[in-house]
N, C-alpha and C positions, 0 to 999 in steps of 0.2 A: 573477786575484786571488791575491795572496800575503799572508799574515799573518806578521809578525815580532813575536813576543811580546817586550815591552819588558824584562821582567825587572828586574834591579837597576841597569842602566846604559842609560837611555833614549837618551842621546847616541850611544853606540857602536852600539846596535841600529838607531837611525835612520840612522846612517852606513852600516851594512851594507845597509839598504834602498836608500839612495842608490847605493851601490856596485853592487848588483844591477841597478838601473835603468840606471846609467851603462854597465855592461858590455853589457847588452842593446842599448842604443842604439849603442854603439861597434861591436858585431858586425854589426848591421844596416846601419850606415853603411859598413862595410868590405865587406860582402857583400850589397848591396841586391837582387840578383837571384838567385833560386834556380832552377837548371837541373834539370829532371826529365824523365823519359821522355815526359811529356805537354806539354812546352814550358817556356819560361822565365817565371817569375812574379816580379814585384816584391813585396817584403815589407818592411813598415815597422811601427813600433809607436808608440803614444802612451802615456805613463806618467803616472799621478797618484799622489802620495804624501801621506799624512796620518797623524796619530796619533789614536787613538780607542779606544772600548770595543767589545768584541765579545761577543755571546752566541751560543750554538749549541745545537742539540738534535737529537734523533732522534725522528721521528714514525713510529709503527708502525700497520699496518692493524689492524682489530678482531681478526682471527684471529692477528695477530702474525707472519705469514709474509712480509710485505712491509714495507719501511721506506724512508724518505727522510730525509736530514739537511739541516739549514739552518744558515746563519750570518747574523747580522744585527747592526746597530748602526752607530755612527759610523765604526768602522774599516773598514766595508764601503762605506758611503754617501759619506763625505767624499773618499776617494781617487777614487771614480767621478766625483764632481762636479769634482775637479781634472782628471782625465783628459779630461773633456768640454771643458775649456778648451784642451787641447793640440792642436797640429798634429803632423803626422807627424814623428817624430824628436825630439820634445820631451819634457822631464820637467817637470811642473808640480807645485808644492808648495802644500799648504794652509798657511794662516798659522801654524798651531800647530807644524808641523814646521820651517817656515822660521825662526821665532823661536828654536826650540831649536838649530838648526844654523847660525844666522847667522854665528858666528865662523869656521866651517869652510867656508863656501860663498859663492859670489856668485850673485845672482839679481836679475832685474828684475821689477818689479810687472806683473801682468796682472789687472786688475780686483781681486777679493778674493784672488787667488792670486799666485804667484811662479813665473817661468820660470827654472829652473836654468841658469846660463850657465857656471859653472866651480866645481870643488871646490878649495878652498885647501889642505887637508891631503891627505896620502896616504890614499886610501880603504882600508878594511880588506879583506883578502882574503876571498873567499867561504868559508864553512864547509861541508864536505860533510855532507849529511843523507842517511843511508842509508834507503831506503824500508822501511817495516815489512813484515814477512811478513803476508800476508793469508790467513786461513783460509777455504776455499771455503764452509763452512757459514755463516759470517758474511756473506760477499759475496752469498750467495743471497737474503738479505733485501732487498738493494738492487738487484739485477739479476736478471732472469729467466735460467734456465739457457741458453736459446737465445743470449743475449748473452755469457754467461760462457764458454761452451765452443765458440763458433763459431770457425772458422779464418779469418775475414775481419778486415780492419783498416779502420777509418775514418780518414780524414785521414792515411793512411800511418803510423798509430800506434794502439796499443790504448788508445783513450780515447773516452769518450762524455761530453760536457759539455752540461748544460742549466742555464740560469740563468733564474730567474723572479723578478721583483721584485714583492713583495707589500707592501701597506701595513702599518704597524705594527699588528699584531693580537695578541691573547693566544694562548697555546699551545693552549687548548681550541678556539678558533675555527680556528686553523691546522690542527689535527688533523682537524677536521671537513671542512675544505677538501680536505686530502690524501686 
């Protein structure tokens, strides 16, 4: 899941999201098999794009020593719904981003969504986003020391991803759940 804040130019930002999706699909199309010391593995992606609202928050434990963050809203749910309509290698657009970009793209209807078939304009180049420096004391609220300082890597990279879909609940209820 990637969020592209719309800012003052929703069309350009949306084209950047399409460009990112297009580059991902082109790369995987050109290199569909990944050779590793453990064997060859086919890799593909399905992409869903939409425009929407996002809210986020940080929930802390009662003692304040542990924390979890969350994102929710239509900018999270609508692209996921679009992605569920995609087949391997496809980019599916929700109606709102399709309507915004219709002069710059070609797409064919797929139910309530649209499958991107071609970009008419030159897509914008990616913008580099340097990762922010992370303070170990801030990271300790989100990850136990055993995870932060171990010399092991999961999925051949230093990352741990957990996604939980919760119904729309208020922050107090969510804090109690966490």
